[in-house]
N, C-alpha and C positions, 0 to 999 in steps of 0.2 A: 601187251599187244598195242599200237598206236591206235588212237581214237579214230574211228569209220566216219563216226557222224557229226563232226565240227565245221565240216567244211561248207563256206559261203552255198548258196542256191546260184551265183552268176557261173554260167558254165561257158569257155571260150571255143577256140573255132570246130564248128562240125562238131559238137555237143561233147569235147573234150571239156575236163576242168580245169578251172584256173593251176598254175603251179604253186602260188602265192594268194594271199590277201590284197592284190593292186585294186585301186579305184577305176572302177567302171569310165575312166575318163585318157584325154590325152595325155601322157607322160612324157616328163623332157626326157630327151634323146644328145646323149654324149658324144662329142667327135674327138676319140681319141688319136686322129690321125696324127696330131703332134704332139704326143705323149698323154704322161696319166700325171692326171695333177687332183688330187685329194679333195685339195678347198673345194671345188667345185663340183663335185659328187654331193658333199655333205649338205651343201646349200639346198637339197630338200630330202624332202620322206621317201619318197618312189622315185625312180629315173631308169634309164636305158641304155644300155652297151649292146651297140651292131654287132647280128653276125657277118662276116663276111668283110672285116671293117682292114682296113692296113693300119696297123698302130705302129707307128717309129717311135723308139728309145721306149719302150713301155717292159720287154720281156729281157731285163737285163740279167737276170739268176744262170747260174753253172748248169741250170735243169734247160736250160734252150742250150742247144749245139751251133747251131744257126745263125750267124748275124742275121738273118731275110727270117727267122722266124717270126712274123709279122702280123699273119693273116687269122684272125679270129674266128674263130668255128664253132660260136654257140653265140645263144645270147645273153647279157647282163644282165640280173634284175637286181636293182641295186637299194638298199633299205637298209632297216635297224635290224643290231644282234639280234639274234634270241625272235626274232619272225620268222611263224611255222610254214613249212614249204608241203607240198601234196602231191600224188598222186597224180596225174594226168586222165586217167587209163583204167582199167583191171588189169592187169600184167603179174611177172613173176618176179622179184627178187633177183638178182645174179651174185650179191654183196655188199658187203661193206672196206671199208679201208680209210689209215689214211695217211696220204701222199702230202709227208709234214715235213716238205722241202720249201726251201726261200722262195715265192711268187709260186708256190704249186696247187692245189686245191684245198689243202688241208682233208680233213674230212669227206670223205666222198661214196655213193652208194649208186649203184646202179643198175635198174630193173627193165625189165622187155616187158612191151606191149605188142598189139596186132595193128597195124596200119599199112590198108587195101590190101588187106587178105597176107601180107606179112609180117615177118618177124620186125622190130624195129625198138634199137635199145637208146635207153632214155640216160643221161648220168648229171646227177645233178653233186653238186662241189661248192666248195666253200662252207662247210655244215659247223655243227656244234656237237662234237664226236656226244659226249655225255646223251644226249638227247636221241641217238640212233644206236642204243646198246643194244637195245629190243629188240633188232630187225636180225634174223638170221635168213641164209643165202635159201633158195628154195620158199622161202613164202608167198604164198598168194597174197596181191595187195587189191585192194578194190580203189574205184574211182572217187578220187574225194579221200581218200585214206592220208591223215597226217602220217607224213614219213618222218617226220624232225625239225631243228629247226636250225637258223642263220648260226655258224659262229662269229666270234668276233677277229677283229683284225689279229690277235696274235694267236690264234689255233688256224687261222684260214691262208696261211701265207703269207701275212703281211699288208696283205687287202683292204680297205674298205672293206665292210661289211655288203656281201651281196649273194645271191644266187647264178652260179654257174650254170645254163639249163643247156645241153648239147644232146646230139641226137648221133646214131650209128645205123648204117642199114647188115653192116656185119658185130659180129658177135664179138665184141671184145673179148681176150685173152688175160685181160689185168681188170683189176673196176678202176679202172683209169681210159681217157681217149686223148690224143694229142689235142690242147685248145688253143693250139696255136701252129700253124705251118709254116712252112718255108714256104716264099711267094711263088716258086716255081713249079711246088706241086697243087698251085690254088685250083687249076683246073679238076686235075681228080678228087683234089680234095670235098670239094663241095658236092660233088657226088657221092663219097663215102659220107658225109656229114649233111644234111641235109638242113634247111634251114628251121628251128624252132619253131617258127612262127606258124607254118603248118600244124601246129597243135592250139598254139596258144589265140593265132589270129596276131592279127598287124598289129604292133608297135608302130609300126613309120612308113 
């Protein structure tokens, strides 16, 4: 069982736990509207990639079938590989998988929590595979419980190490969610995949 006791006392919005041990200060926020520039990300120990951002020329893998797949549906918390990630609330693990395509999530988990008296589903992508092997579908999770570690570039789809945190109001059929959507689907997507800052508090 993963460690339940080593999460810091800091809490996030509405008494939810922080998903990572980022500092309680304003973090740099990237603008990926003009593309992906790893050298800008690695200048910072911690930084943020925005939700509902138009990201042009960033998703060029064959898994993104639409040329307009550019609207980012999660929050990115960029940091170093092997940084720990934590459950934001009590919940139930739906499962783990390895989405090991180029520019995909790599090792991924999804868990269910309650928000506003309704189920809400939380995805963590770009994890370290070895660190989540003790997790099993159906496992009860506690707020602040360590769930795993951030993966390296080689195992997380080729991205600079970070946590992609995404929410869904609908239970996903697989341990996956569309991290980016077509521009034409933006209005529907923001209703299906709410801003994770409702749990983390505002980064920007």
